[in-house]
PDB file of the backbone (N, CA, C, O) and the ligand in Angstrom, with CONECT records:
HET     ZN  A 101       1
ATOM      1  N   UNK A   1       0.842  -1.182   0.000  1.00  0.00           N
ATOM      2  CA  UNK A   1       0.000   0.000   0.000  1.00  0.00           C
ATOM      3  C   UNK A   1       0.884   1.240   0.000  1.00  0.00           C
ATOM      4  O   UNK A   1       1.826   1.343   0.786  1.00  0.00           O
ATOM      5  N   UNK A   2       0.570   2.180  -0.890  1.00  0.00           N
ATOM      6  CA  UNK A   2       1.361   3.397  -1.006  1.00  0.00           C
ATOM      7  C   UNK A   2       0.690   4.532  -0.230  1.00  0.00           C
ATOM      8  O   UNK A   2      -0.502   4.797  -0.390  1.00  0.00           O
ATOM      9  N   UNK A   3       1.465   5.180   0.594  1.00  0.00           N
ATOM     10  CA  UNK A   3       0.988   6.352   1.325  1.00  0.00           C
ATOM     11  C   UNK A   3       1.893   7.512   0.952  1.00  0.00           C
ATOM     12  O   UNK A   3       3.118   7.384   0.954  1.00  0.00           O
ATOM     13  N   UNK A   4       1.282   8.648   0.633  1.00  0.00           N
ATOM     14  CA  UNK A   4       2.042   9.836   0.285  1.00  0.00           C
ATOM     15  C   UNK A   4       1.912  10.873   1.395  1.00  0.00           C
ATOM     16  O   UNK A   4       0.884  10.968   2.066  1.00  0.00           O
ATOM     17  N   UNK A   5       2.957  11.628   1.566  1.00  0.00           N
ATOM     18  CA  UNK A   5       2.982  12.713   2.549  1.00  0.00           C
ATOM     19  C   UNK A   5       1.974  13.795   2.124  1.00  0.00           C
ATOM     20  O   UNK A   5       1.978  14.217   0.968  1.00  0.00           O
ATOM     21  N   UNK A   6       1.121  14.241   3.040  1.00  0.00           N
ATOM     22  CA  UNK A   6       0.161  15.291   2.684  1.00  0.00           C
ATOM     23  C   UNK A   6       0.831  16.650   2.483  1.00  0.00           C
ATOM     24  O   UNK A   6       0.213  17.557   1.926  1.00  0.00           O
ATOM     25  N   UNK A   7       2.072  16.809   2.921  1.00  0.00           N
ATOM     26  CA  UNK A   7       2.786  18.081   2.781  1.00  0.00           C
ATOM     27  C   UNK A   7       3.542  18.167   1.459  1.00  0.00           C
ATOM     28  O   UNK A   7       3.326  19.093   0.677  1.00  0.00           O
ATOM     29  N   UNK A   8       4.440  17.192   1.203  1.00  0.00           N
ATOM     30  CA  UNK A   8       5.304  17.274   0.025  1.00  0.00           C
ATOM     31  C   UNK A   8       4.950  16.234  -1.043  1.00  0.00           C
ATOM     32  O   UNK A   8       5.531  16.249  -2.128  1.00  0.00           O
ATOM     33  N   UNK A   9       4.010  15.336  -0.755  1.00  0.00           N
ATOM     34  CA  UNK A   9       3.528  14.303  -1.684  1.00  0.00           C
ATOM     35  C   UNK A   9       4.596  13.261  -2.013  1.00  0.00           C
ATOM     36  O   UNK A   9       4.457  12.521  -2.986  1.00  0.00           O
ATOM     37  N   UNK A  10       5.656  13.197  -1.214  1.00  0.00           N
ATOM     38  CA  UNK A  10       6.652  12.141  -1.382  1.00  0.00           C
ATOM     39  C   UNK A  10       6.127  10.851  -0.764  1.00  0.00           C
ATOM     40  O   UNK A  10       5.154  10.865  -0.011  1.00  0.00           O
ATOM     41  N   UNK A  11       6.775   9.744  -1.085  1.00  0.00           N
ATOM     42  CA  UNK A  11       6.416   8.461  -0.508  1.00  0.00           C
ATOM     43  C   UNK A  11       6.625   8.504   1.001  1.00  0.00           C
ATOM     44  O   UNK A  11       7.598   9.080   1.488  1.00  0.00           O
ATOM     45  N   UNK A  12       5.705   7.892   1.729  1.00  0.00           N
ATOM     46  CA  UNK A  12       5.824   7.820   3.188  1.00  0.00           C
ATOM     47  C   UNK A  12       5.834   6.361   3.624  1.00  0.00           C
ATOM     48  O   UNK A  12       5.313   5.488   2.930  1.00  0.00           O
ATOM     49  N   UNK A  13       6.424   6.115   4.766  1.00  0.00           N
ATOM     50  CA  UNK A  13       6.530   4.763   5.325  1.00  0.00           C
ATOM     51  C   UNK A  13       5.543   4.642   6.480  1.00  0.00           C
ATOM     52  O   UNK A  13       5.455   5.528   7.330  1.00  0.00           O
ATOM     53  N   UNK A  14       4.791   3.520   6.503  1.00  0.00           N
ATOM     54  CA  UNK A  14       3.877   3.250   7.612  1.00  0.00           C
ATOM     55  C   UNK A  14       4.703   2.666   8.748  1.00  0.00           C
ATOM     56  O   UNK A  14       5.311   1.606   8.601  1.00  0.00           O
ATOM     57  N   UNK A  15       4.723   3.356   9.876  1.00  0.00           N
ATOM     58  CA  UNK A  15       5.532   2.894  11.007  1.00  0.00           C
ATOM     59  C   UNK A  15       4.729   2.051  11.995  1.00  0.00           C
ATOM     60  O   UNK A  15       5.283   1.178  12.664  1.00  0.00           O
ATOM     61  N   UNK A  16       3.431   2.311  12.085  1.00  0.00           N
ATOM     62  CA  UNK A  16       2.582   1.475  12.940  1.00  0.00           C
ATOM     63  C   UNK A  16       1.125   1.654  12.541  1.00  0.00           C
ATOM     64  O   UNK A  16       0.763   2.573  11.807  1.00  0.00           O
ATOM     65  N   UNK A  17       0.313   0.752  13.044  1.00  0.00           N
ATOM     66  CA  UNK A  17      -1.113   0.722  12.687  1.00  0.00           C
ATOM     67  C   UNK A  17      -1.910   0.521  13.959  1.00  0.00           C
ATOM     68  O   UNK A  17      -1.602  -0.360  14.762  1.00  0.00           O
ATOM     69  N   UNK A  18      -2.941   1.343  14.142  1.00  0.00           N
ATOM     70  CA  UNK A  18      -3.800   1.228  15.322  1.00  0.00           C
ATOM     71  C   UNK A  18      -5.223   0.933  14.848  1.00  0.00           C
ATOM     72  O   UNK A  18      -5.854   1.768  14.199  1.00  0.00           O
ATOM     73  N   UNK A  19      -5.725  -0.265  15.178  1.00  0.00           N
ATOM     74  CA  UNK A  19      -7.071  -0.657  14.764  1.00  0.00           C
ATOM     75  C   UNK A  19      -8.107   0.107  15.580  1.00  0.00           C
ATOM     76  O   UNK A  19      -8.102   0.050  16.810  1.00  0.00           O
ATOM     77  N   UNK A  20      -8.990   0.816  14.897  1.00  0.00           N
ATOM     78  CA  UNK A  20     -10.076   1.528  15.559  1.00  0.00           C
ATOM     79  C   UNK A  20     -11.298   0.610  15.647  1.00  0.00           C
ATOM     80  O   UNK A  20     -11.898   0.451  16.711  1.00  0.00           O
ATOM     81  N   UNK A  21     -11.652   0.008  14.504  1.00  0.00           N
ATOM     82  CA  UNK A  21     -12.703  -1.014  14.444  1.00  0.00           C
ATOM     83  C   UNK A  21     -12.178  -2.102  13.513  1.00  0.00           C
ATOM     84  O   UNK A  21     -11.019  -2.056  13.101  1.00  0.00           O
ATOM     85  N   UNK A  22     -13.021  -3.083  13.178  1.00  0.00           N
ATOM     86  CA  UNK A  22     -12.603  -4.142  12.257  1.00  0.00           C
ATOM     87  C   UNK A  22     -12.342  -3.596  10.857  1.00  0.00           C
ATOM     88  O   UNK A  22     -11.614  -4.219  10.084  1.00  0.00           O
ATOM     89  N   UNK A  23     -12.918  -2.453  10.517  1.00  0.00           N
ATOM     90  CA  UNK A  23     -12.785  -1.913   9.155  1.00  0.00           C
ATOM     91  C   UNK A  23     -12.141  -0.530   9.099  1.00  0.00           C
ATOM     92  O   UNK A  23     -12.049   0.062   8.024  1.00  0.00           O
ATOM     93  N   UNK A  24     -11.702  -0.016  10.225  1.00  0.00           N
ATOM     94  CA  UNK A  24     -11.062   1.299  10.264  1.00  0.00           C
ATOM     95  C   UNK A  24      -9.775   1.201  11.077  1.00  0.00           C
ATOM     96  O   UNK A  24      -9.755   0.628  12.167  1.00  0.00           O
ATOM     97  N   UNK A  25      -8.687   1.778  10.523  1.00  0.00           N
ATOM     98  CA  UNK A  25      -7.412   1.785  11.242  1.00  0.00           C
ATOM     99  C   UNK A  25      -6.705   3.122  11.030  1.00  0.00           C
ATOM    100  O   UNK A  25      -6.773   3.712   9.952  1.00  0.00           O
ATOM    101  N   UNK A  26      -6.037   3.581  12.063  1.00  0.00           N
ATOM    102  CA  UNK A  26      -5.148   4.731  11.935  1.00  0.00           C
ATOM    103  C   UNK A  26      -3.764   4.225  11.552  1.00  0.00           C
ATOM    104  O   UNK A  26      -3.240   3.300  12.173  1.00  0.00           O
ATOM    105  N   UNK A  27      -3.170   4.838  10.521  1.00  0.00           N
ATOM    106  CA  UNK A  27      -1.824   4.477  10.082  1.00  0.00           C
ATOM    107  C   UNK A  27      -0.876   5.604  10.467  1.00  0.00           C
ATOM    108  O   UNK A  27      -1.058   6.746  10.044  1.00  0.00           O
ATOM    109  N   UNK A  28       0.121   5.288  11.258  1.00  0.00           N
ATOM    110  CA  UNK A  28       1.126   6.272  11.647  1.00  0.00           C
ATOM    111  C   UNK A  28       2.235   6.222  10.597  1.00  0.00           C
ATOM    112  O   UNK A  28       2.812   5.166  10.340  1.00  0.00           O
ATOM    113  N   UNK A  29       2.524   7.371   9.996  1.00  0.00           N
ATOM    114  CA  UNK A  29       3.401   7.414   8.830  1.00  0.00           C
ATOM    115  C   UNK A  29       4.533   8.423   9.011  1.00  0.00           C
ATOM    116  O   UNK A  29       4.424   9.393   9.761  1.00  0.00           O
ATOM    117  N   UNK A  30       5.633   8.153   8.286  1.00  0.00           N
ATOM    118  CA  UNK A  30       6.814   9.021   8.292  1.00  0.00           C
ATOM    119  C   UNK A  30       7.174   9.330   6.849  1.00  0.00           C
ATOM    120  O   UNK A  30       7.375   8.419   6.045  1.00  0.00           O
ATOM    121  N   UNK A  31       7.257  10.611   6.519  1.00  0.00           N
ATOM    122  CA  UNK A  31       7.642  11.024   5.170  1.00  0.00           C
ATOM    123  C   UNK A  31       9.088  10.588   4.904  1.00  0.00           C
ATOM    124  O   UNK A  31       9.971  10.775   5.740  1.00  0.00           O
ATOM    125  N   UNK A  32       9.308  10.001   3.716  1.00  0.00           N
ATOM    126  CA  UNK A  32      10.639   9.523   3.356  1.00  0.00           C
ATOM    127  C   UNK A  32      11.513  10.631   2.771  1.00  0.00           C
ATOM    128  O   UNK A  32      12.706  10.417   2.551  1.00  0.00           O
ATOM    129  N   UNK A  33      10.959  11.781   2.522  1.00  0.00           N
ATOM    130  CA  UNK A  33      11.711  12.934   2.019  1.00  0.00           C
ATOM    131  C   UNK A  33      12.309  13.656   3.232  1.00  0.00           C
ATOM    132  O   UNK A  33      11.875  14.744   3.611  1.00  0.00           O
ATOM    133  N   UNK A  34      13.309  13.020   3.819  1.00  0.00           N
ATOM    134  CA  UNK A  34      13.847  13.520   5.093  1.00  0.00           C
ATOM    135  C   UNK A  34      14.655  14.819   4.945  1.00  0.00           C
ATOM    136  O   UNK A  34      14.777  15.574   5.909  1.00  0.00           O
ATOM    137  N   UNK A  35      15.205  15.087   3.756  1.00  0.00           N
ATOM    138  CA  UNK A  35      16.008  16.303   3.573  1.00  0.00           C
ATOM    139  C   UNK A  35      15.154  17.559   3.512  1.00  0.00           C
ATOM    140  O   UNK A  35      15.543  18.602   4.037  1.00  0.00           O
ATOM    141  N   UNK A  36      13.989  17.466   2.874  1.00  0.00           N
ATOM    142  CA  UNK A  36      13.169  18.658   2.648  1.00  0.00           C
ATOM    143  C   UNK A  36      11.896  18.706   3.486  1.00  0.00           C
ATOM    144  O   UNK A  36      11.280  19.764   3.609  1.00  0.00           O
ATOM    145  N   UNK A  37      11.491  17.562   4.071  1.00  0.00           N
ATOM    146  CA  UNK A  37      10.203  17.544   4.786  1.00  0.00           C
ATOM    147  C   UNK A  37      10.339  16.806   6.127  1.00  0.00           C
ATOM    148  O   UNK A  37      10.440  17.431   7.183  1.00  0.00           O
ATOM    149  N   UNK A  38      10.337  15.478   6.065  1.00  0.00           N
ATOM    150  CA  UNK A  38      10.481  14.686   7.280  1.00  0.00           C
ATOM    151  C   UNK A  38       9.265  14.696   8.196  1.00  0.00           C
ATOM    152  O   UNK A  38       9.382  14.371   9.378  1.00  0.00           O
ATOM    153  N   UNK A  39       8.095  15.065   7.669  1.00  0.00           N
ATOM    154  CA  UNK A  39       6.893  15.109   8.507  1.00  0.00           C
ATOM    155  C   UNK A  39       6.489  13.707   8.954  1.00  0.00           C
ATOM    156  O   UNK A  39       6.723  12.724   8.250  1.00  0.00           O
ATOM    157  N   UNK A  40       5.894  13.635  10.106  1.00  0.00           N
ATOM    158  CA  UNK A  40       5.217  12.413  10.532  1.00  0.00           C
ATOM    159  C   UNK A  40       3.742  12.769  10.678  1.00  0.00           C
ATOM    160  O   UNK A  40       3.402  13.894  11.044  1.00  0.00           O
ATOM    161  N   UNK A  41       2.881  11.817  10.393  1.00  0.00           N
ATOM    162  CA  UNK A  41       1.441  12.101  10.374  1.00  0.00           C
ATOM    163  C   UNK A  41       0.649  10.817  10.566  1.00  0.00           C
ATOM    164  O   UNK A  41       1.182   9.711  10.475  1.00  0.00           O
ATOM    165  N   UNK A  42      -0.629  10.996  10.832  1.00  0.00           N
ATOM    166  CA  UNK A  42      -1.555   9.875  10.975  1.00  0.00           C
ATOM    167  C   UNK A  42      -2.590  10.006   9.873  1.00  0.00           C
ATOM    168  O   UNK A  42      -3.162  11.077   9.669  1.00  0.00           O
ATOM    169  N   UNK A  43      -2.828   8.913   9.165  1.00  0.00           N
ATOM    170  CA  UNK A  43      -3.883   8.870   8.158  1.00  0.00           C
ATOM    171  C   UNK A  43      -4.800   7.707   8.492  1.00  0.00           C
ATOM    172  O   UNK A  43      -4.421   6.803   9.235  1.00  0.00           O
ATOM    173  N   UNK A  44      -5.987   7.731   7.952  1.00  0.00           N
ATOM    174  CA  UNK A  44      -6.977   6.710   8.280  1.00  0.00           C
ATOM    175  C   UNK A  44      -7.236   5.813   7.086  1.00  0.00           C
ATOM    176  O   UNK A  44      -7.423   6.285   5.965  1.00  0.00           O
ATOM    177  N   UNK A  45      -7.243   4.515   7.341  1.00  0.00           N
ATOM    178  CA  UNK A  45      -7.588   3.503   6.341  1.00  0.00           C
ATOM    179  C   UNK A  45      -8.960   2.958   6.710  1.00  0.00           C
ATOM    180  O   UNK A  45      -9.159   2.483   7.828  1.00  0.00           O
ATOM    181  N   UNK A  46      -9.907   3.024   5.779  1.00  0.00           N
ATOM    182  CA  UNK A  46     -11.266   2.568   6.087  1.00  0.00           C
ATOM    183  C   UNK A  46     -11.858   1.790   4.928  1.00  0.00           C
ATOM    184  O   UNK A  46     -11.670   2.144   3.764  1.00  0.00           O
ATOM    185  N   UNK A  47     -12.576   0.724   5.259  1.00  0.00           N
ATOM    186  CA  UNK A  47     -13.355  -0.016   4.265  1.00  0.00           C
ATOM    187  C   UNK A  47     -14.492   0.884   3.797  1.00  0.00           C
ATOM    188  O   UNK A  47     -15.118   1.567   4.607  1.00  0.00           O
ATOM    189  N   UNK A  48     -14.765   0.887   2.484  1.00  0.00           N
ATOM    190  CA  UNK A  48     -15.858   1.717   1.988  1.00  0.00           C
ATOM    191  C   UNK A  48     -17.052   0.874   1.559  1.00  0.00           C
ATOM    192  O   UNK A  48     -18.134   0.997   2.134  1.00  0.00           O
ATOM    193  N   UNK A  49     -16.870   0.032   0.570  1.00  0.00           N
ATOM    194  CA  UNK A  49     -17.973  -0.816   0.111  1.00  0.00           C
ATOM    195  C   UNK A  49     -17.424  -1.957  -0.740  1.00  0.00           C
ATOM    196  O   UNK A  49     -16.305  -1.884  -1.247  1.00  0.00           O
ATOM    197  N   UNK A  50     -18.207  -2.988  -0.886  1.00  0.00           N
ATOM    198  CA  UNK A  50     -17.841  -4.105  -1.757  1.00  0.00           C
ATOM    199  C   UNK A  50     -18.158  -3.757  -3.203  1.00  0.00           C
ATOM    200  O   UNK A  50     -19.146  -3.077  -3.480  1.00  0.00           O
ATOM    201  N   UNK A  51     -17.330  -4.216  -4.115  1.00  0.00           N
ATOM    202  CA  UNK A  51     -17.655  -4.172  -5.532  1.00  0.00           C
ATOM    203  C   UNK A  51     -18.408  -5.438  -5.928  1.00  0.00           C
ATOM    204  O   UNK A  51     -19.296  -5.397  -6.779  1.00  0.00           O
ATOM    205  N   UNK A  52     -18.052  -6.558  -5.311  1.00  0.00           N
ATOM    206  CA  UNK A  52     -18.765  -7.818  -5.428  1.00  0.00           C
ATOM    207  C   UNK A  52     -18.903  -8.370  -4.021  1.00  0.00           C
ATOM    208  O   UNK A  52     -17.934  -8.323  -3.264  1.00  0.00           O
ATOM    209  N   UNK A  53     -20.066  -8.892  -3.632  1.00  0.00           N
ATOM    210  CA  UNK A  53     -20.189  -9.428  -2.274  1.00  0.00           C
ATOM    211  C   UNK A  53     -19.315 -10.670  -2.111  1.00  0.00           C
ATOM    212  O   UNK A  53     -19.057 -11.379  -3.084  1.00  0.00           O
ATOM    213  N   UNK A  54     -18.858 -10.936  -0.886  1.00  0.00           N
ATOM    214  CA  UNK A  54     -18.082 -12.157  -0.650  1.00  0.00           C
ATOM    215  C   UNK A  54     -18.907 -13.388  -1.027  1.00  0.00           C
ATOM    216  O   UNK A  54     -20.136 -13.377  -0.945  1.00  0.00           O
ATOM    217  N   UNK A  55     -18.219 -14.432  -1.436  1.00  0.00           N
ATOM    218  CA  UNK A  55     -18.882 -15.655  -1.896  1.00  0.00           C
ATOM    219  C   UNK A  55     -19.844 -16.206  -0.851  1.00  0.00           C
ATOM    220  O   UNK A  55     -20.931 -16.666  -1.201  1.00  0.00           O
ATOM    221  N   UNK A  56     -19.467 -16.168   0.422  1.00  0.00           N
ATOM    222  CA  UNK A  56     -20.341 -16.715   1.456  1.00  0.00           C
ATOM    223  C   UNK A  56     -21.653 -15.943   1.511  1.00  0.00           C
ATOM    224  O   UNK A  56     -22.706 -16.542   1.731  1.00  0.00           O
ATOM    225  N   UNK A  57     -21.614 -14.627   1.314  1.00  0.00           N
ATOM    226  CA  UNK A  57     -22.837 -13.831   1.318  1.00  0.00           C
ATOM    227  C   UNK A  57     -23.733 -14.223   0.157  1.00  0.00           C
ATOM    228  O   UNK A  57     -24.949 -14.334   0.314  1.00  0.00           O
ATOM    229  N   UNK A  58     -23.132 -14.435  -1.010  1.00  0.00           N
ATOM    230  CA  UNK A  58     -23.897 -14.806  -2.192  1.00  0.00           C
ATOM    231  C   UNK A  58     -24.569 -16.158  -1.997  1.00  0.00           C
ATOM    232  O   UNK A  58     -25.734 -16.337  -2.352  1.00  0.00           O
ATOM    233  N   UNK A  59     -23.820 -17.123  -1.424  1.00  0.00           N
ATOM    234  CA  UNK A  59     -24.384 -18.455  -1.199  1.00  0.00           C
ATOM    235  C   UNK A  59     -25.505 -18.407  -0.169  1.00  0.00           C
ATOM    236  O   UNK A  59     -26.528 -19.073  -0.327  1.00  0.00           O
ATOM    237  N   UNK A  60     -25.310 -17.608   0.902  1.00  0.00           N
ATOM    238  CA  UNK A  60     -26.356 -17.488   1.919  1.00  0.00           C
ATOM    239  C   UNK A  60     -27.597 -16.832   1.338  1.00  0.00           C
ATOM    240  O   UNK A  60     -28.720 -17.235   1.643  1.00  0.00           O
ATOM    241  N   UNK A  61     -27.396 -15.816   0.495  1.00  0.00           N
ATOM    242  CA  UNK A  61     -28.524 -15.138  -0.139  1.00  0.00           C
ATOM    243  C   UNK A  61     -29.276 -16.102  -1.044  1.00  0.00           C
ATOM    244  O   UNK A  61     -30.506 -16.147  -1.016  1.00  0.00           O
ATOM    245  N   UNK A  62     -28.548 -16.877  -1.851  1.00  0.00           N
ATOM    246  CA  UNK A  62     -29.187 -17.836  -2.753  1.00  0.00           C
ATOM    247  C   UNK A  62     -29.957 -18.890  -1.960  1.00  0.00           C
ATOM    248  O   UNK A  62     -31.076 -19.249  -2.325  1.00  0.00           O
ATOM    249  N   UNK A  63     -29.355 -19.386  -0.870  1.00  0.00           N
ATOM    250  CA  UNK A  63     -30.034 -20.393  -0.047  1.00  0.00           C
ATOM    251  C   UNK A  63     -31.304 -19.810   0.576  1.00  0.00           C
ATOM    252  O   UNK A  63     -32.339 -20.473   0.626  1.00  0.00           O
ATOM    253  N   UNK A  64     -31.216 -18.571   1.046  1.00  0.00           N
ATOM    254  CA  UNK A  64     -32.387 -17.920   1.644  1.00  0.00           C
ATOM    255  C   UNK A  64     -33.498 -17.744   0.612  1.00  0.00           C
ATOM    256  O   UNK A  64     -34.669 -17.997   0.897  1.00  0.00           O
ATOM    257  N   UNK A  65     -33.117 -17.303  -0.601  1.00  0.00           N
ATOM    258  CA  UNK A  65     -34.114 -17.094  -1.650  1.00  0.00           C
ATOM    259  C   UNK A  65     -34.742 -18.420  -2.080  1.00  0.00           C
ATOM    260  O   UNK A  65     -35.953 -18.505  -2.287  1.00  0.00           O
ATOM    261  N   UNK A  66     -33.907 -19.455  -2.212  1.00  0.00           N
ATOM    262  CA  UNK A  66     -34.448 -20.765  -2.583  1.00  0.00           C
ATOM    263  C   UNK A  66     -35.385 -21.290  -1.510  1.00  0.00           C
ATOM    264  O   UNK A  66     -36.391 -21.933  -1.809  1.00  0.00           O
ATOM    265  N   UNK A  67     -35.043 -21.008  -0.241  1.00  0.00           N
ATOM    266  CA  UNK A  67     -35.883 -21.463   0.865  1.00  0.00           C
ATOM    267  C   UNK A  67     -37.245 -20.787   0.880  1.00  0.00           C
ATOM    268  O   UNK A  67     -38.189 -21.316   1.467  1.00  0.00           O
ATOM    269  N   UNK A  68     -37.360 -19.638   0.250  1.00  0.00           N
ATOM    270  CA  UNK A  68     -38.639 -18.923   0.237  1.00  0.00           C
ATOM    271  C   UNK A  68     -39.557 -19.415  -0.880  1.00  0.00           C
ATOM    272  O   UNK A  68     -40.732 -19.051  -0.929  1.00  0.00           O
ATOM    273  N   UNK A  69     -39.016 -20.244  -1.778  1.00  0.00           N
ATOM    274  CA  UNK A  69     -39.823 -20.766  -2.878  1.00  0.00           C
ATOM    275  C   UNK A  69     -40.538 -22.042  -2.458  1.00  0.00           C
ATOM    276  O   UNK A  69     -40.059 -22.773  -1.591  1.00  0.00           O
ATOM    277  N   UNK A  70     -41.681 -22.306  -3.073  1.00  0.00           N
ATOM    278  CA  UNK A  70     -42.379 -23.574  -2.836  1.00  0.00           C
ATOM    279  C   UNK A  70     -41.598 -24.693  -3.527  1.00  0.00           C
ATOM    280  O   UNK A  70     -40.701 -24.441  -4.332  1.00  0.00           O
ATOM    281  N   UNK A  71     -41.959 -25.927  -3.197  1.00  0.00           N
ATOM    282  CA  UNK A  71     -41.291 -27.076  -3.818  1.00  0.00           C
ATOM    283  C   UNK A  71     -41.469 -27.046  -5.340  1.00  0.00           C
ATOM    284  O   UNK A  71     -40.537 -27.340  -6.087  1.00  0.00           O
ATOM    285  N   UNK A  72     -42.681 -26.685  -5.790  1.00  0.00           N
ATOM    286  CA  UNK A  72     -42.944 -26.617  -7.231  1.00  0.00           C
ATOM    287  C   UNK A  72     -42.110 -25.521  -7.896  1.00  0.00           C
ATOM    288  O   UNK A  72     -41.591 -25.699  -8.998  1.00  0.00           O
ATOM    289  N   UNK A  73     -41.992 -24.379  -7.203  1.00  0.00           N
ATOM    290  CA  UNK A  73     -41.206 -23.279  -7.761  1.00  0.00           C
ATOM    291  C   UNK A  73     -39.725 -23.648  -7.833  1.00  0.00           C
ATOM    292  O   UNK A  73     -39.052 -23.321  -8.811  1.00  0.00           O
ATOM    293  N   UNK A  74     -39.214 -24.329  -6.802  1.00  0.00           N
ATOM    294  CA  UNK A  74     -37.801 -24.767  -6.832  1.00  0.00           C
ATOM    295  C   UNK A  74     -37.578 -25.737  -7.988  1.00  0.00           C
ATOM    296  O   UNK A  74     -36.571 -25.660  -8.692  1.00  0.00           O
ATOM    297  N   UNK A  75     -38.536 -26.656  -8.174  1.00  0.00           N
ATOM    298  CA  UNK A  75     -38.413 -27.630  -9.266  1.00  0.00           C
ATOM    299  C   UNK A  75     -38.454 -26.920 -10.625  1.00  0.00           C
ATOM    300  O   UNK A  75     -37.698 -27.258 -11.536  1.00  0.00           O
ATOM    301  N   UNK A  76     -39.349 -25.930 -10.747  1.00  0.00           N
ATOM    302  CA  UNK A  76     -39.448 -25.165 -11.995  1.00  0.00           C
ATOM    303  C   UNK A  76     -38.157 -24.395 -12.243  1.00  0.00           C
ATOM    304  O   UNK A  76     -37.704 -24.289 -13.383  1.00  0.00           O
ATOM    305  N   UNK A  77     -37.560 -23.853 -11.171  1.00  0.00           N
ATOM    306  CA  UNK A  77     -36.310 -23.109 -11.314  1.00  0.00           C
ATOM    307  C   UNK A  77     -35.200 -24.022 -11.825  1.00  0.00           C
ATOM    308  O   UNK A  77     -34.435 -23.646 -12.714  1.00  0.00           O
ATOM    309  N   UNK A  78     -35.120 -25.223 -11.258  1.00  0.00           N
ATOM    310  CA  UNK A  78     -34.096 -26.178 -11.690  1.00  0.00           C
ATOM    311  C   UNK A  78     -34.285 -26.583 -13.150  1.00  0.00           C
ATOM    312  O   UNK A  78     -33.321 -26.909 -13.842  1.00  0.00           O
ATOM    313  N   UNK A  79     -35.521 -26.560 -13.603  1.00  0.00           N
ATOM    314  CA  UNK A  79     -35.805 -26.945 -14.993  1.00  0.00           C
ATOM    315  C   UNK A  79     -35.805 -25.742 -15.925  1.00  0.00           C
ATOM    316  O   UNK A  79     -36.036 -25.886 -17.126  1.00  0.00           O
ATOM    317  N   UNK A  80     -35.545 -24.546 -15.374  1.00  0.00           N
ATOM    318  CA  UNK A  80     -35.525 -23.342 -16.196  1.00  0.00           C
ATOM    319  C   UNK A  80     -36.893 -22.829 -16.561  1.00  0.00           C
ATOM    320  O   UNK A  80     -37.025 -22.032 -17.490  1.00  0.00           O
ATOM    321  N   UNK A  81     -37.949 -23.282 -15.829  1.00  0.00           N
ATOM    322  CA  UNK A  81     -39.321 -22.901 -16.170  1.00  0.00           C
ATOM    323  C   UNK A  81     -39.953 -22.017 -15.099  1.00  0.00           C
ATOM    324  O   UNK A  81     -41.180 -21.938 -15.030  1.00  0.00           O
ATOM    325  N   UNK A  82     -39.171 -21.359 -14.272  1.00  0.00           N
ATOM    326  CA  UNK A  82     -39.744 -20.612 -13.144  1.00  0.00           C
ATOM    327  C   UNK A  82     -40.690 -19.523 -13.600  1.00  0.00           C
ATOM    328  O   UNK A  82     -41.735 -19.314 -12.984  1.00  0.00           O
ATOM    329  N   UNK A  83     -40.344 -18.828 -14.662  1.00  0.00           N
ATOM    330  CA  UNK A  83     -41.192 -17.718 -15.081  1.00  0.00           C
ATOM    331  C   UNK A  83     -42.469 -18.207 -15.774  1.00  0.00           C
ATOM    332  O   UNK A  83     -43.473 -17.495 -15.802  1.00  0.00           O
ATOM    333  N   UNK A  84     -42.430 -19.416 -16.327  1.00  0.00           N
ATOM    334  CA  UNK A  84     -43.619 -19.965 -16.964  1.00  0.00           C
ATOM    335  C   UNK A  84     -44.678 -20.339 -15.922  1.00  0.00           C
ATOM    336  O   UNK A  84     -45.872 -20.182 -16.179  1.00  0.00           O
ATOM    337  N   UNK A  85     -44.246 -20.845 -14.716  1.00  0.00           N
ATOM    338  CA  UNK A  85     -45.183 -21.294 -13.693  1.00  0.00           C
ATOM    339  C   UNK A  85     -45.960 -20.122 -13.104  1.00  0.00           C
ATOM    340  O   UNK A  85     -47.077 -20.307 -12.622  1.00  0.00           O
ATOM    341  N   UNK A  86     -45.385 -18.910 -13.134  1.00  0.00           N
ATOM    342  CA  UNK A  86     -46.032 -17.723 -12.553  1.00  0.00           C
ATOM    343  C   UNK A  86     -46.915 -17.004 -13.571  1.00  0.00           C
ATOM    344  O   UNK A  86     -47.646 -16.089 -13.191  1.00  0.00           O
ATOM    345  N   UNK A  87     -46.876 -17.377 -14.833  1.00  0.00           N
ATOM    346  CA  UNK A  87     -47.654 -16.643 -15.831  1.00  0.00           C
ATOM    347  C   UNK A  87     -48.923 -17.385 -16.188  1.00  0.00           C
ATOM    348  O   UNK A  87     -49.702 -16.912 -17.016  1.00  0.00           O
TER     349      UNK A  87
HETATM  350 ZN    ZN A 101       6.791  15.101   3.238  1.00  0.00          ZN2+
END
């Protein structure tokens, strides 16, 4: 992971990490441009959103949706006729 200094935009090194929650952490950083800057700072790393849900979520969702169907609807789905049974 690349972190840049907010002052001089040079590469910075992460010296330590403090977990705030399971998805948020404070990163303690040191600017590598020691001749002209040398700042140390804290930046925050946070989870924002999934682009694709984790596989376990998808499987649980599919199982839940299948469980809400009647036996006939599940059978129709397996045969590719689900939309025909509802029309
Ligand atoms: Zn800097």
